[in-house]
C-alpha positions as CSV (number, residue, x, y, z in Angstrom):
1,M,17.5,7.4,-116.5
2,S,14.1,5.7,-116.9
3,A,12.6,4.7,-120.3
4,E,9.2,6.2,-121.1
5,A,8.1,3.2,-123.0
6,G,8.5,-0.2,-121.4
7,A,10.9,-2.6,-122.8
8,A,9.6,-5.4,-125.1
9,T,11.5,-8.5,-125.3
10,A,11.1,-11.1,-128.1
11,G,12.7,-14.2,-126.8
12,A,12.1,-16.6,-129.8
13,G,15.2,-18.7,-130.4
14,S,18.3,-16.8,-129.9
15,G,16.7,-13.4,-130.9
16,A,15.8,-10.5,-128.8
17,A,14.5,-6.9,-129.1
18,R,14.0,-3.9,-127.1
19,R,12.7,-0.4,-127.7
20,V,13.1,2.4,-125.2
21,R,12.6,6.2,-125.2
22,L,15.4,8.3,-123.6
23,P,15.7,12.0,-122.8
24,A,18.1,14.1,-124.7
25,D,21.0,14.7,-122.2
26,R,24.5,13.5,-121.6
27,R,23.6,10.3,-119.9
28,T,21.7,9.0,-123.0
29,P,24.6,7.4,-124.8
30,A,25.4,5.4,-121.6
31,A,21.8,4.2,-121.3
32,A,21.7,3.2,-124.9
33,R,24.9,1.2,-124.6
34,A,23.3,-0.6,-121.6
35,V,20.3,-1.5,-123.7
36,V,22.4,-2.8,-126.6
37,R,24.7,-4.7,-124.2
38,S,21.6,-6.5,-122.6
39,V,20.3,-7.5,-126.1
40,L,23.6,-8.7,-127.2
41,A,24.0,-10.9,-124.0
42,E,20.5,-12.3,-124.4
43,A,21.1,-13.1,-128.0
44,H,24.6,-14.5,-127.5
45,L,26.2,-12.0,-129.8
46,D,29.2,-11.1,-127.6
47,D,31.6,-11.0,-130.6
48,L,29.7,-7.9,-131.8
49,V,29.9,-5.9,-128.5
50,N,32.8,-3.6,-129.4
51,E,31.5,-2.5,-132.8
52,A,27.8,-2.2,-131.5
53,L,28.7,-0.1,-128.6
54,L,30.9,2.1,-130.5
55,L,28.4,2.8,-133.2
56,T,25.6,3.2,-130.6
57,T,27.6,5.8,-128.8
58,E,28.3,7.7,-132.1
59,L,24.7,7.9,-133.2
60,T,23.2,8.7,-129.9
61,T,25.7,11.4,-129.1
62,N,25.1,12.9,-132.5
63,A,21.4,12.8,-132.1
64,V,21.6,14.4,-128.6
65,E,23.9,17.1,-129.8
66,H,22.0,18.2,-132.9
67,A,18.4,17.1,-132.6
68,G,17.8,18.2,-129.0
69,T,14.7,16.0,-128.6
70,E,13.8,12.7,-126.9
71,L,15.2,9.6,-128.6
72,D,13.8,6.2,-129.4
73,I,16.3,3.4,-129.4
74,E,15.3,0.2,-131.0
75,V,17.5,-2.8,-130.9
76,V,16.7,-6.1,-132.7
77,A,19.0,-9.2,-132.6
78,D,18.8,-12.5,-134.3
79,G,21.0,-15.4,-134.8
80,V,23.0,-13.6,-137.5
81,G,23.5,-10.2,-136.2
82,L,22.1,-7.0,-134.7
83,S,20.2,-3.9,-136.0
84,V,20.0,-0.6,-134.0
85,T,17.9,2.4,-134.8
86,V,18.2,5.7,-133.2
87,S,15.2,8.0,-134.0
88,D,14.7,11.6,-133.0
89,F,11.7,13.8,-133.2
90,A,13.2,16.9,-134.9
91,P,10.9,18.1,-137.7
92,S,12.6,17.8,-141.2
93,S,11.7,16.8,-144.7
94,G,13.4,14.4,-147.0
95,N,15.2,17.2,-148.9
96,D,16.7,18.7,-145.6
97,E,20.4,18.2,-144.8
98,L,20.5,15.2,-142.6
99,T,21.1,15.6,-138.9
100,V,23.4,12.7,-139.0
101,G,24.2,13.0,-142.7
102,T,23.9,10.8,-145.6
103,R,26.9,8.8,-146.8
104,N,29.9,11.0,-147.2
105,D,32.6,9.9,-149.6
106,A,35.3,12.5,-148.5
107,T,38.6,10.9,-147.8
108,E,40.0,13.9,-145.8
109,I,38.5,14.2,-142.3
110,N,38.6,18.0,-142.4
111,E,36.2,17.8,-145.3
112,V,33.7,15.9,-143.2
113,S,31.3,18.2,-141.2
114,E,31.4,17.9,-137.5
115,R,28.0,16.4,-137.3
116,G,28.7,13.9,-140.0
117,R,31.9,12.5,-138.6
118,G,30.2,9.8,-136.6
119,L,28.8,8.3,-139.8
120,L,32.4,7.8,-141.1
121,L,32.7,5.2,-138.4
122,V,29.2,3.8,-139.2
123,D,30.2,3.6,-142.9
124,H,33.4,1.8,-142.1
125,F,32.1,-0.7,-139.6
126,A,28.4,-1.4,-140.3
127,S,27.4,-4.2,-142.6
128,R,24.6,-1.9,-143.9
129,W,23.3,1.5,-142.7
130,G,20.8,4.1,-143.7
131,T,18.6,7.1,-142.8
132,T,14.8,6.7,-142.3
133,Y,12.3,9.4,-142.3
134,L,9.1,9.1,-140.2
135,P,6.1,11.4,-139.9
136,T,7.4,12.4,-136.4
137,G,11.1,12.8,-137.2
138,K,13.9,10.8,-138.6
139,G,16.2,8.0,-137.6
140,V,19.5,6.4,-138.5
141,W,20.0,2.6,-138.4
142,F,22.9,0.2,-138.8
143,R,23.2,-3.4,-139.2
144,L,26.0,-5.6,-137.8
145,D,26.4,-9.2,-139.0
146,R,28.6,-11.8,-137.6
147,P,31.7,-12.4,-139.7
148,G,31.1,-15.1,-142.2
149,A,27.4,-15.1,-141.7
150,E,24.9,-14.5,-144.5
151,P,23.2,-11.2,-144.2
152,A,19.6,-11.6,-142.9
153,A,17.1,-10.6,-145.4
154,G,15.3,-7.5,-144.7
155,S,17.2,-6.9,-141.6
156,S,17.3,-3.1,-142.0
157,A,15.1,-1.0,-139.7
158,G,11.8,-0.2,-141.3
159,G,11.1,2.8,-143.4
160,T,12.6,4.4,-146.5
161,S,16.4,4.0,-146.8
162,M,17.9,7.3,-148.1
163,S,21.4,6.1,-148.2
164,G,23.4,3.1,-147.4
165,N,26.4,0.7,-147.8
166,P,25.3,-2.6,-149.0
167,G,28.7,-3.9,-149.3
168,S,30.8,-5.5,-146.5
169,V,33.6,-3.7,-144.5
170,D,36.8,-3.1,-146.5
171,S,39.3,-5.8,-145.2
172,S,42.1,-3.1,-145.2
173,A,40.2,-1.0,-142.7
174,P,41.1,-1.3,-139.0
175,S,38.9,-3.6,-136.9
176,A,36.0,-2.1,-135.1
177,G,37.1,-3.8,-131.8
178,A,40.5,-2.2,-132.2
179,M,38.9,1.2,-132.8
180,S,36.5,0.8,-129.9
181,E,39.4,0.1,-127.6
182,L,41.3,3.1,-129.0
183,M,38.4,5.4,-128.3
184,Q,37.6,4.1,-124.9
185,T,41.1,4.0,-123.4
186,A,42.0,6.7,-120.8
187,P,45.2,7.6,-118.9
188,D,45.9,6.3,-115.5
189,V,45.1,9.4,-113.3
190,Y,47.0,7.9,-110.4
191,A,50.3,7.9,-112.2
192,D,52.8,10.7,-111.4
193,D,52.5,11.9,-115.0
194,P,50.1,9.6,-116.9
195,L,50.2,11.4,-120.2
196,P,53.5,9.9,-121.7
197,D,52.3,6.3,-121.2
198,F,48.9,7.1,-122.4
199,A,50.1,9.0,-125.5
200,T,52.5,6.1,-126.3
201,S,49.8,3.6,-126.0
202,L,47.4,5.7,-128.2
203,L,50.1,6.3,-130.8
204,S,51.2,2.7,-131.1
205,R,47.5,1.5,-131.6
206,V,46.7,4.0,-134.3
207,A,50.1,3.4,-135.9
208,E,49.4,-0.4,-136.1
209,M,45.9,0.3,-137.5
210,V,47.1,2.4,-140.4
211,G,50.4,0.4,-140.9
212,A,52.6,3.3,-140.0
213,A,56.4,2.5,-139.7
214,G,56.8,5.2,-137.0
215,G,55.3,8.1,-135.4
216,A,55.7,10.8,-132.7
217,I,53.7,13.1,-130.6
218,R,55.3,16.5,-129.6
219,L,54.0,18.8,-127.1
220,D,55.0,22.4,-125.9
221,R,53.5,23.2,-122.5
222,G,54.5,26.9,-122.8
223,D,56.9,26.6,-119.9
224,G,59.9,27.9,-121.9
225,Q,61.3,24.4,-122.6
226,G,60.0,24.4,-126.2
227,R,58.4,21.4,-127.9
228,Q,59.2,18.2,-126.2
229,L,58.7,14.6,-127.3
230,L,55.7,13.2,-125.5
231,A,55.5,9.8,-127.2
232,R,57.3,7.8,-129.9
233,F,56.5,4.6,-131.9
234,G,58.6,2.7,-134.3
235,R,61.6,4.0,-136.2
236,Q,62.7,7.5,-136.5
237,P,61.2,9.1,-139.7
238,R,63.6,9.7,-142.6
239,P,64.2,13.4,-143.4
240,D,62.9,12.9,-146.9
241,S,59.8,11.0,-145.9
242,E,56.4,12.6,-146.2
243,L,54.9,12.5,-142.7
244,L,51.3,12.7,-141.9
245,R,51.0,15.6,-139.5
246,V,47.9,16.5,-137.4
247,P,48.0,19.4,-135.0
248,L,46.6,18.9,-131.5
249,T,43.5,20.9,-130.8
250,V,44.6,22.4,-127.4
251,H,44.5,25.9,-125.9
252,R,47.4,28.1,-125.3
253,P,50.1,27.9,-123.9
254,Y,49.9,24.3,-125.0
255,A,50.7,23.5,-128.6
256,G,51.7,20.2,-130.4
257,E,51.2,17.8,-133.2
258,L,50.9,14.1,-134.0
259,E,53.2,12.7,-136.7
260,L,52.7,9.3,-138.5
261,D,55.2,7.8,-141.1
262,A,52.3,6.2,-142.9
263,A,51.4,5.6,-146.5
264,P,48.3,7.7,-147.7
265,S,45.0,5.9,-147.4
266,A,41.4,6.6,-146.9
267,Y,41.7,5.7,-143.2
268,A,45.1,7.1,-142.2
269,R,44.2,10.8,-141.8
270,P,40.6,10.3,-140.3
271,L,42.0,8.0,-137.7
272,A,45.0,10.3,-137.0
273,V,42.6,13.2,-136.5
274,L,40.4,11.1,-134.2
275,T,43.4,10.0,-132.2
276,A,44.7,13.6,-132.1
277,E,41.3,14.8,-130.8
278,R,41.1,11.9,-128.2
279,L,44.6,12.9,-127.0
280,S,43.9,16.6,-127.1
281,L,40.9,16.1,-124.7
282,H,43.3,14.6,-122.2
283,L,45.9,17.2,-122.8
284,E,43.3,19.9,-122.1
285,N,42.4,18.2,-118.8
286,D,46.2,18.1,-118.0
287,R,46.5,21.8,-118.9
288,L,43.6,22.7,-116.7
289,R,44.7,20.4,-113.9
290,R,48.2,21.9,-114.0
291,A,46.9,25.4,-114.2
292,D,44.6,24.8,-111.1
293,V,47.5,23.2,-109.1
294,R,49.8,26.1,-110.2
295,R,47.2,28.6,-109.2
296,Q,46.6,27.1,-105.9
297,A,50.4,27.0,-105.3
298,W,50.7,30.7,-106.2
299,L,47.7,31.6,-103.9
300,T,49.3,29.7,-101.0
301,F,52.6,31.4,-101.7
302,L,51.0,34.9,-101.8
303,A,49.1,34.1,-98.5
304,E,52.3,33.0,-96.8
305,A,54.3,35.9,-98.2
306,S,51.6,38.3,-97.0
307,E,51.7,36.7,-93.5
308,L,55.5,37.1,-93.3
309,L,55.4,40.6,-94.5
310,A,52.6,41.5,-92.1
311,Q,54.6,40.1,-89.1
312,S,57.4,42.6,-89.5
313,L,56.9,46.2,-88.5
314,D,60.5,47.0,-89.0
315,V,61.3,48.9,-92.2
316,E,64.8,47.6,-92.7
317,L,63.7,44.0,-91.8
318,T,60.7,44.2,-94.2
319,M,62.9,45.3,-97.1
320,A,65.5,42.6,-96.5
321,L,62.7,40.0,-96.4
322,I,61.3,40.9,-99.8
323,P,64.2,39.6,-101.9
324,Q,64.3,36.3,-99.9
325,L,60.6,35.7,-100.8
326,V,61.3,36.2,-104.5
327,V,64.6,34.3,-105.0
328,P,64.9,31.7,-106.4
329,R,61.2,30.8,-106.9
330,L,60.3,33.8,-109.0
331,G,63.6,34.9,-110.3
332,Q,67.3,34.5,-110.5
333,W,67.9,37.8,-108.5
334,C,65.9,40.5,-106.8
335,A,66.7,44.0,-105.8
336,V,64.6,46.5,-103.7
337,H,65.2,50.2,-104.2
338,T,63.5,53.0,-102.2
339,T,63.1,56.7,-102.9
340,D,64.4,59.3,-100.5
341,E,62.9,62.8,-99.9
342,W,64.5,64.0,-103.1
343,G,63.2,61.2,-105.3
344,R,66.5,59.4,-105.6
345,L,66.7,55.7,-105.6
346,R,68.7,53.9,-102.9
347,L,69.4,50.2,-102.9
348,A,67.7,48.8,-99.7
349,A,68.2,45.1,-100.2
350,A,69.3,42.5,-102.8
351,S,69.6,38.8,-103.2
352,H,70.9,36.4,-105.8
353,A,70.5,32.6,-106.2
354,D,74.2,32.4,-106.6
355,E,75.7,34.2,-103.6
356,S,79.0,34.5,-105.4
357,M,77.2,36.8,-108.0
358,L,76.0,39.3,-105.4
359,P,79.2,41.6,-105.7
360,Q,78.5,41.7,-109.6
361,L,74.9,42.4,-109.0
362,H,75.6,45.3,-106.7
363,K,78.1,46.6,-109.3
364,V,75.6,46.4,-112.1
365,L,72.9,48.1,-110.0
366,A,75.2,50.9,-109.0
367,E,76.1,51.8,-112.5
368,T,74.7,55.0,-114.0
369,G,74.1,56.1,-117.5
370,P,71.3,56.3,-120.2
371,D,71.3,52.6,-120.8
372,S,72.0,51.3,-117.2
373,I,69.6,49.4,-115.0
374,Q,69.6,52.4,-112.7
375,A,68.1,54.5,-115.5
376,R,65.4,51.8,-116.2
377,L,64.6,51.6,-112.5
378,R,64.1,55.4,-112.4
379,E,61.8,55.1,-115.5
380,A,59.7,52.3,-113.7
381,S,59.4,54.4,-110.6
382,R,58.3,57.5,-112.6
383,S,55.9,55.7,-114.9
384,A,54.4,53.4,-112.4
385,A,54.5,50.6,-115.0
386,Q,56.5,47.4,-115.6
387,I,59.8,48.2,-117.4
388,P,62.1,45.5,-118.9
389,L,65.7,45.4,-118.0
390,G,68.4,44.6,-120.5
391,G,71.7,42.7,-120.0
392,P,73.8,41.8,-118.3
393,M,71.2,41.2,-115.6
394,E,68.1,40.6,-117.8
395,G,64.7,40.9,-116.0
396,F,62.1,43.5,-115.4
397,A,61.1,46.1,-112.7
398,V,57.8,47.0,-111.2
399,P,57.1,50.1,-109.1
400,L,56.4,49.8,-105.3
401,I,53.2,51.8,-104.8
402,A,51.2,52.0,-101.6
403,R,48.2,54.4,-100.9
404,G,49.1,56.5,-104.0
405,Q,52.8,56.9,-102.8
406,R,55.7,55.8,-105.0
407,L,58.1,54.1,-102.5
408,G,60.6,52.6,-104.9
409,T,61.0,49.7,-107.3
410,L,61.1,46.0,-107.2
411,A,63.5,44.5,-109.8
412,V,63.5,40.8,-110.6
413,G,66.0,38.9,-112.8
414,R,64.8,36.3,-115.3
415,H,65.0,32.6,-114.5
416,Q,68.1,30.8,-115.6
417,R,66.4,28.6,-118.1
418,H,63.3,30.4,-119.2
419,R,61.6,33.7,-119.2
420,H,58.9,34.7,-116.9
421,D,55.4,33.4,-117.9
422,P,52.3,35.6,-117.5
423,D,51.3,33.8,-114.3
424,E,54.7,34.6,-112.7
425,V,54.6,38.2,-113.9
426,A,51.1,38.6,-112.3
427,V,52.3,37.1,-109.0
428,L,55.4,39.3,-109.0
429,E,53.2,42.4,-109.5
430,D,51.0,41.2,-106.6
431,V,54.1,40.6,-104.4
432,A,55.2,44.2,-105.3
433,R,51.8,45.6,-104.2
434,R,51.9,43.6,-100.9
435,A,55.6,44.5,-100.3
436,A,54.9,48.1,-100.9
437,L,52.0,48.1,-98.5
438,A,54.2,46.3,-95.9
439,I,56.9,48.9,-96.3
440,E,54.5,51.7,-95.8
441,N,52.8,50.1,-92.8
442,A,56.4,49.6,-91.3
443,R,57.2,53.2,-92.0
444,I,54.0,54.4,-90.4
445,H,54.5,52.3,-87.4
446,A,58.2,53.4,-87.1
447,E,56.9,57.0,-87.2
448,R,54.3,56.3,-84.6
449,R,56.9,54.6,-82.4
450,R,59.3,57.6,-82.8
451,V,56.4,60.1,-81.9
452,A,55.3,57.9,-78.9
453,Q,58.9,57.6,-77.6
454,T,59.4,61.3,-78.0
455,L,56.2,62.3,-76.3
456,Q,56.9,59.7,-73.5
457,Q,60.3,61.2,-72.8
458,S,58.9,64.6,-72.7
459,L,56.6,63.5,-69.8
460,L,59.5,62.1,-67.6
461,P,62.3,64.0,-66.2
462,P,65.6,63.5,-68.2
463,V,67.6,62.9,-64.9
464,L,66.8,62.9,-61.2
465,P,68.3,65.5,-59.0
466,V,71.4,64.7,-56.9
467,V,70.8,65.9,-53.3
468,D,73.1,65.5,-50.4
469,G,71.8,62.9,-47.9
470,I,68.7,62.0,-50.1
471,G,68.8,59.3,-52.7
472,F,66.4,59.3,-55.7
473,A,66.1,56.4,-58.2
474,A,63.4,55.5,-60.7
475,E,62.7,52.7,-63.3
476,Y,60.3,53.0,-66.0
477,V,59.2,50.3,-68.5
478,P,56.7,51.2,-71.2
479,T,53.8,49.0,-72.3
480,G,54.6,46.1,-74.7
481,D,53.3,48.3,-77.6
482,D,56.1,50.8,-77.9
483,A,53.8,52.8,-80.4
484,E,51.4,53.8,-77.6
485,V,52.1,56.5,-75.0
486,G,51.3,55.4,-71.4
487,G,49.8,57.5,-68.7
488,D,52.3,56.7,-66.0
489,F,54.7,59.5,-64.9
490,Y,57.0,60.6,-62.1
491,D,58.9,63.8,-61.2
492,V,61.0,65.3,-58.4
493,V,60.4,69.0,-58.0
494,P,62.2,71.6,-55.8
495,L,59.9,73.5,-53.3
496,P,60.3,77.1,-52.4
497,D,61.0,76.2,-48.7
498,G,64.0,74.1,-49.6
499,R,62.3,70.8,-49.6
500,W,61.8,68.4,-52.5
501,L,58.5,67.1,-53.9
502,V,58.3,63.5,-55.0
503,V,55.5,62.9,-57.5
504,I,54.2,59.8,-59.1
505,G,50.9,59.3,-60.9
506,D,48.9,57.3,-63.4
507,V,46.4,58.8,-65.8
508,S,43.6,56.6,-67.1
509,G,43.9,55.2,-70.6
510,K,46.7,55.3,-73.2
511,G,47.5,57.2,-76.3
512,V,47.7,60.8,-77.2
513,Q,44.8,61.9,-75.2
514,A,46.1,60.2,-72.0
515,A,49.6,61.8,-72.8
516,A,48.0,65.2,-73.1
517,V,46.2,64.8,-69.7
518,T,49.5,63.6,-68.2
519,G,51.4,66.7,-69.4
520,L,48.6,68.9,-68.0
521,V,48.9,67.3,-64.5
522,R,52.7,67.5,-64.5
523,D,52.7,71.2,-65.6
524,V,49.9,72.3,-63.2
525,I,51.7,70.7,-60.2
526,R,55.0,72.4,-61.1
527,V,53.2,75.8,-61.4
528,L,51.2,75.4,-58.2
529,V,53.9,74.2,-55.9
530,G,56.3,76.7,-57.5
531,D,53.9,79.4,-56.3
532,G,54.2,78.1,-52.8
533,K,50.6,76.6,-52.6
534,P,50.1,74.0,-49.9
535,L,49.9,70.5,-51.2
536,P,46.2,70.1,-50.1
537,E,45.4,73.2,-52.1
538,A,47.4,72.2,-55.0
539,L,45.6,68.9,-55.2
540,A,42.2,70.6,-55.0
541,R,43.0,73.0,-57.9
542,L,44.4,70.1,-59.9
543,N,41.1,68.2,-59.4
544,E,39.2,71.3,-60.6
545,T,41.3,71.5,-63.7
546,L,40.8,67.8,-64.5
547,V,37.1,67.9,-64.1
548,E,36.9,71.0,-66.5
549,R,39.6,69.9,-69.0
550,G,40.5,66.3,-68.5
551,G,38.0,65.0,-71.1
552,G,36.6,62.5,-68.7
553,R,39.9,61.0,-67.7
554,Y,41.0,60.7,-64.1
555,C,44.4,60.5,-62.3
556,T,45.7,58.8,-59.3
557,L,48.5,60.7,-57.7
558,A,51.0,60.5,-54.8
559,L,52.8,63.6,-53.5
560,A,55.6,63.5,-50.9
561,A,57.3,66.6,-49.6
562,V,60.7,65.5,-48.1
563,G,63.1,67.6,-46.1
564,P,65.6,67.5,-43.2
565,G,64.2,66.4,-39.8
566,D,65.8,66.0,-36.4
567,G,69.4,64.8,-36.6
568,D,70.0,62.6,-39.6
569,H,66.3,61.8,-40.1
570,L,64.0,62.9,-43.1
571,D,60.6,64.2,-42.6
572,V,58.0,63.2,-45.3
573,S,54.5,64.7,-45.7
574,L,52.6,62.1,-47.8
575,H,49.4,62.9,-49.7
576,L,47.6,60.0,-51.6
577,A,44.9,60.9,-54.2
578,G,43.5,57.5,-55.1
579,H,47.1,56.1,-55.5
580,D,48.4,52.9,-54.0
581,R,50.2,53.2,-50.6
582,P,54.0,53.3,-50.8
583,V,56.1,50.7,-49.1
584,L,58.3,51.8,-46.2
585,L,61.6,49.7,-46.2
586,A,63.4,50.0,-43.0
587,G,67.1,50.1,-43.1
588,G,67.4,47.5,-40.4
589,G,64.9,45.1,-42.2
590,G,61.1,44.8,-42.6
591,A,58.7,46.4,-45.1
592,R,55.2,47.7,-44.5
593,F,52.6,50.0,-46.3
594,V,52.2,53.5,-45.1
595,G,49.9,56.4,-45.8
596,T,46.0,56.9,-46.0
597,G,44.1,56.6,-49.3
598,G,42.3,59.6,-50.7
599,T,40.1,60.4,-53.7
600,A,41.3,60.1,-57.3
601,L,41.5,63.4,-59.2
602,G,39.1,64.3,-62.0
603,L,36.1,62.2,-60.8
604,L,34.3,64.4,-58.2
605,D,34.0,68.2,-57.7
606,T,35.7,67.8,-54.2
607,I,38.3,65.4,-52.9
608,T,39.8,64.2,-49.7
609,S,43.5,63.7,-49.3
610,P,44.6,63.1,-45.7
611,T,48.2,64.0,-44.8
612,A,50.5,61.2,-43.3
613,E,53.6,62.3,-41.7
614,I,56.5,59.8,-41.9
615,T,60.0,59.9,-40.6
616,L,62.9,58.1,-42.5
617,A,65.8,57.1,-40.5
618,P,69.2,56.7,-42.1
619,G,68.9,53.7,-44.5
620,D,65.2,53.8,-44.7
621,S,63.5,53.9,-48.1
622,L,60.1,54.9,-49.3
623,I,59.0,52.9,-52.4
624,F,56.4,54.4,-54.8
625,Y,55.0,52.4,-57.8
626,T,52.1,52.4,-60.3
627,D,49.5,49.8,-60.9
628,G,51.5,48.4,-63.8
629,V,53.6,46.7,-61.1
630,T,50.8,45.2,-58.9
631,E,48.6,44.3,-61.9
632,R,51.3,42.5,-63.8
633,R,49.6,39.3,-64.9
634,R,50.7,35.7,-65.2
635,G,47.6,33.9,-66.5
636,R,44.9,34.7,-64.0
637,E,47.3,35.5,-61.2
638,L,48.4,39.1,-60.4
639,F,51.8,40.2,-59.0
640,G,49.9,42.0,-56.3
641,T,50.8,44.4,-53.4
642,D,51.8,41.5,-51.0
643,R,54.3,40.1,-53.5
644,L,55.7,43.6,-54.0
645,R,56.2,44.1,-50.2
646,D,57.9,40.6,-49.9
647,A,60.1,41.4,-52.8
648,A,61.2,44.6,-51.2
649,A,61.9,43.2,-47.7
650,P,65.3,41.5,-48.6
651,L,66.6,44.8,-50.1
652,A,67.0,46.6,-46.8
653,G,70.3,48.5,-46.7
654,Y,70.7,48.7,-50.5
655,S,71.0,52.0,-52.3
656,A,68.0,53.5,-54.0
657,D,69.3,52.6,-57.5
658,V,69.6,48.8,-56.5
659,V,66.2,48.7,-54.9
660,A,64.5,50.2,-57.9
661,A,66.3,47.9,-60.4
662,R,65.5,44.8,-58.3
663,L,61.8,45.5,-58.0
664,R,61.6,46.3,-61.7
665,A,63.2,42.9,-62.5
666,A,60.9,41.1,-60.1
667,A,57.9,42.5,-61.7
668,I,59.1,41.9,-65.3
669,N,60.2,38.3,-64.6
670,F,56.9,37.5,-62.9
671,S,55.5,36.8,-66.5
672,V,56.8,35.9,-69.9
673,E,54.2,38.2,-71.6
674,P,55.2,41.7,-72.4
675,P,53.8,44.4,-70.1
676,R,50.2,45.4,-70.7
677,D,50.6,48.5,-68.7
678,D,53.4,50.9,-68.0
679,I,55.6,49.9,-65.0
680,A,57.0,52.8,-62.9
681,V,59.0,52.5,-59.7
682,L,60.3,55.5,-57.8
683,V,62.5,55.1,-54.6
684,L,63.3,57.8,-52.0
685,R,66.1,56.9,-49.5
686,N,67.7,58.5,-46.6
687,D,71.3,58.3,-47.5
688,A,72.6,59.9,-44.4
689,V,75.6,58.1,-42.9
């Protein structure tokens, strides 16, 4: 803060003087105190520093607050004392009400106007003071003389004195140094709870100043514990004593008062009021700090609760989690009820801070009747509003509503020692909204999972046929997201000529559209081969169907017609339409890929699908698979076809069931991650003895 006018210093003898102009903002009192302090130091008047700084603060603060103009601060010191003049530039006349007031003789502080309260201190502590009117504004000055020194003649600030106090300070009044220390003290913000020590120090000082035998400060923080003793000084007041009581000017939910067992005097109530105001300022800071900490804690709690609820997509687990989040932080007990299709409430989960009380809680929640908790819960569910719950399990219930649907109620019991405050009620209502949304999301996911599982099962044969001399076995693992329908499928279909058709395929993509194409491919194959169409013709017609109706999706397919051959051998006619070549596992050992690749279905108008004739000796197996096996990923590494062949080689001589199960396990165990694609393995084996 810079002074508009330069500082003028008079250094004759032990005197000094300065005059500066300061802007009207909150930093002006501090700058004015710095000017006064420098003059006092230069004039060696350190014994007046407390009184001078206190009165300078009062006059500059009052002028900044009410005048709203720049201020001139003039400080003059001599060997006897100090004079300070605070002048503003607000227009006024001598008949106007003074901005800082004329002398006020009221003994009750509540009779002193807010803007005149500073002059009460000036009147008490200054040797002389007065108001001066100038052509450009007005000013207030005060004079402080050293104790025992003769007042300097003409030591007032220039101008016409409108009011003043020519006498000395009353010896019964508290010292200005003590009052300055009282006004400037502050609590230790680094203490765990600085207010009790600060309030005790403040109370003891004001009690000593007014000669009080005792005193107390009581505070109610609105936390349900009622009014508590914050500070005490001296003896306990007698019941018949007339106490000086001053309420603390704090906002709700805080409330309190200051009590002094003091004899009535002109200074007792004003000083008690000033003390109460000083304490109230710090109590307000404490209230705001606690509210901010509490708000941050609740926000953290809600964020963590939301994260926990979002992690569960199981309905029962979600409902069991809700009471665990509430108890005991937000209530003594909690119960979640859900509504069925007929609108009846059903207890889904409950918790109590005292586990031994759970049977009683269940009993009370199950009671029916017009005054029962069950009736109040039904009312909360219907009205979609907060409903109080009476004894024996006192508390309140809020509805569980998500996307306009009433899902049930959340009932919470009151704390053991106090009722729920507004913040807790608001948090519980927020928890109810988040819990309802989590339950609804879990229900939707469960329904999607049920639909996906039903649709997936409809695309796979319920059982594989049992054929004399031929072994069939299959393993299927859906993708890690069990709410999605995969495009992998397999089937074993009887042919009109007595042979069996082994089918395995993979439709591109996932979801309902992929499932629809999968069902289309499966049904078209069954119809075409059932009509006796040759496999190349069946593949060509299936390709035409996918081009026209596949919606841009394609399908890889492997068809193998198997029937008796010479002796105990099986003859296999293999057709591959873009599908991976199967593995031929010889009964005597060794594994190799067989077949010739062809064109995937649904991409081009015409396809090629060469026929490969294969003979299976007794004990030989033909292993079909989808790309979910070979593309199983571990970091950047794939399971691959070579690893599949190597995993199949040691399984020579085992049954089809064992081969399929071992290969499935090998693919799954390759990575700890859940499958990203469906895994299907189909094994055809010559079981002839």
